[in-house]
C-alpha positions as CSV (number, residue, x, y, z in Angstrom):
1,M,-41.7,-8.7,2.0
2,T,-37.8,-9.1,2.0
3,S,-35.2,-7.0,3.4
4,L,-32.8,-8.3,0.8
5,T,-33.7,-5.6,-1.7
6,P,-31.0,-4.1,-4.1
7,V,-28.6,-1.8,-2.9
8,V,-29.3,1.8,-4.2
9,Q,-26.2,3.6,-4.9
10,E,-25.7,7.2,-4.1
11,S,-26.5,9.5,-7.3
12,T,-24.0,11.3,-9.2
13,P,-26.0,14.8,-8.2
14,S,-26.0,13.5,-4.5
15,M,-22.2,13.0,-4.6
16,I,-21.8,16.3,-6.3
17,A,-23.8,18.0,-3.7
18,T,-21.7,16.2,-1.0
19,R,-18.4,17.7,-2.7
20,L,-19.5,21.0,-2.8
21,R,-20.8,21.1,0.8
22,E,-17.3,20.0,1.8
23,A,-15.6,22.6,-0.2
24,I,-18.1,25.4,1.3
25,A,-17.1,23.9,4.7
26,A,-13.5,24.0,4.1
27,G,-13.5,27.5,2.5
28,E,-12.4,26.4,-0.7
29,L,-15.6,27.7,-2.0
30,A,-15.5,31.2,-0.4
31,P,-18.8,33.0,1.1
32,G,-20.1,35.3,-1.6
33,S,-17.9,33.5,-4.5
34,R,-19.7,33.0,-7.9
35,L,-19.7,29.6,-9.1
36,S,-18.8,28.9,-12.6
37,E,-20.4,25.7,-14.1
38,A,-17.8,25.1,-16.6
39,R,-15.0,25.2,-14.0
40,L,-16.8,23.1,-11.5
41,A,-17.9,20.5,-14.2
42,A,-14.2,20.3,-15.3
43,R,-12.7,19.9,-11.7
44,L,-15.3,17.5,-10.7
45,G,-15.1,15.5,-13.9
46,V,-19.1,15.5,-14.7
47,S,-21.4,16.8,-17.2
48,R,-23.3,20.0,-16.3
49,G,-26.8,18.2,-16.0
50,P,-25.8,16.4,-12.7
51,L,-23.9,19.2,-11.7
52,R,-26.9,21.5,-12.0
53,E,-29.0,19.1,-10.0
54,G,-26.4,18.8,-7.2
55,M,-26.1,22.8,-7.0
56,Q,-30.1,22.8,-7.1
57,R,-30.0,20.8,-3.7
58,L,-27.6,23.3,-2.2
59,T,-29.7,26.1,-3.1
60,Q,-32.7,24.5,-1.5
61,E,-30.5,24.0,1.8
62,G,-29.6,27.7,1.3
63,L,-25.9,27.3,0.9
64,L,-26.1,28.5,-2.7
65,V,-28.2,31.5,-3.4
66,S,-29.4,32.1,-7.3
67,V,-28.9,36.0,-8.3
68,R,-31.1,36.7,-11.6
69,N,-29.1,37.4,-14.7
70,R,-25.8,36.8,-12.4
71,G,-25.8,32.9,-11.4
72,L,-25.1,30.9,-8.4
73,F,-23.2,32.2,-5.3
74,V,-22.1,30.8,-2.1
75,T,-24.3,32.3,0.5
76,E,-22.7,35.0,2.6
77,M,-22.5,34.7,6.4
78,T,-23.9,38.0,7.0
79,P,-24.5,39.1,10.6
80,G,-28.0,38.2,10.3
81,N,-27.3,34.8,8.8
82,I,-25.1,33.9,11.6
83,E,-27.2,35.1,14.3
84,D,-30.1,33.0,12.6
85,M,-28.0,29.9,12.2
86,Y,-26.9,29.9,16.1
87,V,-30.5,30.6,17.0
88,A,-31.3,27.5,15.2
89,R,-28.5,25.8,16.7
90,Q,-29.1,26.7,20.1
91,A,-32.7,25.4,19.8
92,V,-31.4,22.1,18.6
93,E,-28.5,21.6,21.3
94,R,-30.4,22.9,24.1
95,A,-33.0,20.6,23.4
96,A,-30.6,17.6,23.0
97,A,-28.9,18.5,26.3
98,R,-32.2,18.3,28.2
99,R,-32.9,15.1,26.9
100,V,-29.1,13.8,27.8
101,L,-29.5,15.2,31.4
102,T,-33.0,13.5,32.0
103,T,-31.5,10.1,30.9
104,D,-27.8,9.4,31.8
105,P,-25.7,12.2,32.0
106,A,-22.8,10.9,33.6
107,P,-21.3,8.8,30.8
108,A,-22.4,11.3,28.3
109,G,-20.5,14.0,29.9
110,E,-17.5,11.7,30.2
111,E,-17.6,11.3,26.4
112,L,-17.8,15.1,25.6
113,L,-14.9,15.4,28.2
114,A,-12.9,13.1,26.2
115,V,-13.3,15.4,23.2
116,V,-12.5,18.2,25.1
117,D,-9.3,16.5,25.9
118,R,-8.5,16.0,22.4
119,M,-9.3,19.9,21.7
120,E,-6.9,20.9,24.5
121,A,-4.2,18.7,23.0
122,A,-4.7,20.4,19.7
123,A,-4.9,23.9,21.3
124,R,-1.4,23.1,23.1
125,A,0.1,22.0,19.8
126,G,-0.9,25.1,18.0
127,D,-3.0,23.0,15.6
128,G,-6.0,25.4,15.0
129,Q,-7.6,23.3,12.6
130,Q,-7.9,20.4,14.9
131,V,-9.2,22.7,17.5
132,G,-12.2,23.4,15.2
133,E,-12.9,19.8,14.2
134,A,-13.0,19.1,17.9
135,D,-15.3,21.9,18.3
136,V,-17.5,20.6,15.6
137,E,-17.2,17.1,16.9
138,F,-18.1,18.2,20.5
139,H,-21.7,19.8,19.2
140,E,-22.1,16.7,17.0
141,R,-21.5,14.5,19.8
142,L,-24.0,16.4,22.2
143,V,-26.9,16.0,19.8
144,A,-26.0,12.3,18.8
145,L,-26.2,11.4,22.6
146,A,-29.8,12.7,22.9
147,G,-30.7,9.6,20.6
148,S,-33.2,11.7,18.6
149,P,-32.9,11.0,14.9
150,R,-34.8,14.4,14.2
151,L,-32.6,16.5,16.0
152,S,-29.5,14.8,14.3
153,R,-31.3,15.5,11.1
154,M,-31.9,19.0,11.9
155,Q,-28.3,19.5,13.1
156,Q,-27.0,17.9,9.7
157,T,-28.7,20.7,7.8
158,L,-26.8,23.4,9.8
159,L,-23.3,21.6,9.7
160,T,-21.8,23.1,6.8
161,E,-22.7,26.6,8.1
162,T,-21.6,25.6,11.5
163,R,-17.9,24.6,10.2
164,M,-17.7,28.0,8.0
165,C,-18.4,29.7,11.5
166,I,-16.2,27.5,13.6
167,H,-13.1,27.6,11.5
168,A,-13.6,31.4,11.4
169,L,-13.6,31.5,15.2
170,E,-10.2,30.2,15.6
171,E,-8.9,34.0,14.9
172,T,-10.9,35.4,17.6
173,Y,-9.4,33.6,20.4
174,P,-5.7,35.1,21.4
175,D,-5.5,32.3,24.0
176,P,-7.4,28.9,22.2
177,L,-7.6,27.3,25.7
178,V,-10.2,29.8,26.6
179,R,-12.3,28.1,24.0
180,V,-11.4,24.8,25.4
181,E,-12.7,25.5,28.8
182,E,-15.8,27.0,27.5
183,H,-16.6,23.2,26.1
184,R,-15.0,21.8,29.5
185,A,-17.4,23.8,31.6
186,I,-20.5,22.4,29.6
187,A,-19.2,18.8,29.5
188,E,-18.7,19.1,33.3
189,A,-22.2,20.2,33.9
190,V,-23.6,17.5,31.9
191,R,-21.6,15.1,33.8
192,E,-22.6,16.1,37.0
193,G,-26.2,16.5,36.2
194,R,-26.6,20.2,36.6
195,A,-29.1,20.8,34.0
196,E,-29.9,24.8,34.6
197,E,-26.1,25.3,34.5
198,A,-25.6,23.3,31.3
199,D,-28.7,25.1,29.6
200,R,-26.9,28.6,30.8
201,L,-23.6,27.7,29.8
202,L,-24.6,26.7,26.2
203,I,-26.5,29.9,25.6
204,A,-23.6,32.0,26.6
205,H,-21.4,29.8,24.4
206,M,-23.6,30.5,21.5
207,V,-24.0,34.2,22.1
208,D,-20.3,34.7,22.6
209,A,-19.8,33.0,19.3
210,I,-22.2,35.4,17.7
211,D,-20.6,38.4,19.0
212,R,-16.9,37.2,18.0
213,L,-18.1,36.5,14.5
214,T,-20.1,39.8,14.0
215,T,-18.4,42.5,15.7
216,S,-15.3,44.4,14.7
217,G,-12.1,42.1,14.8
218,P,-10.9,39.1,13.0
219,G,-13.9,36.9,13.2
220,A,-15.9,39.9,11.5
221,R,-14.2,39.1,8.1
222,L,-16.5,36.0,7.8
223,A,-19.5,38.2,7.9
224,G,-18.0,40.6,5.4
225,A,-16.6,38.0,3.1
226,G,-17.6,37.8,-0.7
227,G,-20.1,40.8,-1.9
228,R,-22.1,40.7,-4.9
């Protein structure tokens, strides 16, 4: 056998699915919005065949929902969907943190604190978008540090919905430094090997996010967006 086999390029449906995921994560395709094949095909410069294949992939991932006789819609982050997504994230990230804390937590904690420092700089500069990006990076890095390909793959399937929620969280923090300090506390607990505290802080962080996104207030607009 040889490893010098032909390089397989990413298929057009796969690239279309990637573009659509990015648009959903950024809010360009809003929760609850109906997708027009003709309009999307024109914007992406593709024919409807590969577009349908790409959209089918997102339907299988739960990011698009097919409504009989009405078409495809971007999934709505209802309170139930938000809670379910955070339940899944909690399972993945708590497992990752436990693994990190049983291997070499000090350097892992330092890496996470470096992300928190960037988040704080963005918060002090009033750059909400970069605060959100650093938030996503923190949680991605936590799972990556566990060195588990399966946990990382599981997290990737949640990433688009995570971005939808994390950017919506910006409106719920009157003082963005509160958000920074939540992440700093988790990172410091990891760095110092305080496993029980890190687990408790992760749970509290997720529960707080669910509450901010689903109760009355600015964040609840995500849960109420769209509508069919």
